[in-house]
C-alpha positions in Angstrom: -0.2 0.2 -0.1 1.4 3.8 -0.3 1.0 5.8 1.6 -0.8 9.6 1.1 2.8 10.9 1.3 4.2 9.0 -1.2 1.3 9.8 -3.6 1.3 12.9 -3.2 5.5 12.5 -3.8 4.6 10.9 -7.6 1.9 13.7 -8.0 4.5 16.4 -7.5 7.2 14.5 -9.4 5.1 15.4 -12.7 3.6 18.6 -12.2 3.8 21.0 -14.6 3.4 25.0 -15.2 -0.4 25.4 -15.3 -2.2 28.9 -15.8 -3.7 28.6 -12.1 -0.2 28.5 -10.8 0.8 31.5 -12.5 -2.0 33.3 -11.4 -1.1 32.3 -8.3 2.2 33.5 -8.3 2.0 36.8 -10.3 -1.4 38.3 -8.5 0.8 40.8 -6.8 1.6 42.0 -10.4 -0.9 42.7 -12.1 -1.5 46.3 -12.6 -5.1 47.7 -12.4 -6.1 44.1 -11.1 -9.7 43.8 -10.1 -10.7 40.8 -7.6 -14.1 41.0 -9.2 -12.9 39.7 -12.3 -10.3 37.3 -10.7 -9.0 34.5 -14.3 -9.0 31.9 -11.3 -12.8 31.6 -11.1 -12.9 30.8 -14.9 -13.3 27.1 -15.2 -9.9 25.1 -15.7 -9.2 21.5 -16.5 -7.7 19.1 -14.8 -4.2 20.2 -15.0 -5.1 23.9 -14.5 -5.3 25.2 -18.1 -7.8 26.6 -20.0 -9.0 26.5 -23.1 -7.3 29.0 -25.9 -10.3 30.8 -26.6 -10.8 31.2 -22.1 -6.9 32.3 -22.5 -7.6 34.8 -25.2 -9.8 36.6 -23.4 -7.4 37.4 -20.4 -5.7 40.8 -20.5 -3.3 40.3 -17.6 -0.9 38.1 -19.6 0.7 40.8 -20.9 1.3 43.1 -18.1 3.5 40.6 -16.6 7.4 40.8 -16.9 8.4 38.9 -14.0 7.4 35.6 -12.5 8.4 34.0 -9.3 8.0 30.7 -9.8 10.9 28.8 -7.8 10.3 26.3 -5.1 6.6 24.8 -6.8 7.9 21.4 -8.0 8.0 22.3 -11.5 8.6 19.5 -13.8 7.7 21.1 -17.0 7.4 24.8 -18.6 4.4 25.4 -20.6 1.3 27.7 -20.6 3.7 31.1 -21.1 2.0 31.7 -24.3 0.3 34.5 -23.7 3.0 36.4 -21.3 4.5 38.3 -24.2 6.4 40.9 -22.6 7.8 38.3 -19.7 11.1 39.9 -19.3 12.4 38.0 -15.7 11.5 34.3 -15.4 12.6 32.4 -11.7 12.1 28.7 -11.9 15.0 27.7 -9.4 14.6 24.5 -7.4 12.3 22.9 -9.3 11.9 19.2 -11.0 12.3 21.2 -14.6 14.8 18.7 -17.0 14.1 20.0 -20.2 14.3 23.5 -21.5 11.1 24.7 -23.6 7.8 25.9 -23.8 9.6 29.5 -23.9 9.3 30.5 -27.6 6.8 33.2 -27.2 9.0 34.6 -24.3 11.0 36.8 -26.4 11.5 39.3 -24.7 12.8 37.1 -21.8 16.1 39.1 -20.7 17.2 36.8 -17.3 16.2 33.1 -16.8 17.4 31.3 -14.0 16.8 27.8 -13.5 19.5 26.7 -11.0 18.5 23.8 -8.7 16.7 21.8 -11.5 17.3 18.8 -13.3 19.0 19.7 -16.4 21.4 17.8 -18.1 21.8 19.4 -21.0 21.1 22.9 -22.9 18.9 23.5 -25.3 16.4 25.3 -27.3 17.0 28.8 -25.8 18.6 30.2 -29.6 15.5 32.4 -30.2 15.9 34.2 -26.8 17.9 37.1 -28.2 17.7 39.6 -25.4 18.8 37.3 -22.9 21.3 39.0 -20.7 21.5 36.7 -17.8 20.8 33.1 -17.7 21.6 30.4 -14.3 22.1 26.8 -14.7 24.0 26.1 -11.9 23.7 23.1 -9.9 21.8 21.0 -12.3 
């Protein structure tokens, strides 16, 4: 038999970056945030993602320039397509093995991926404005 702690550990190991997690971590950064129209109240699927139609209806994503997503047990980078003005992304101390999902983050200047599980540096060539890349302790 598996304990609840064992089940939680397996669940945490395969945690993908979800819109719900991004909303939670970026709430204070949204300019003119109106709590009556909180995107968290929108319907999310089991992975914490929204359908493309729902995601495009949100406007706050374009206002986010910094995302602090350290220590969230994230294993897969995704759902950043609408964050076109993102300049700094901190994904320190997660479970990321592969750098992916940053194609739309063309303005990214700082990327922090230290303390993850990355073994090969790839998928960064399109980040033309990248000035700081931290890959320590991988």
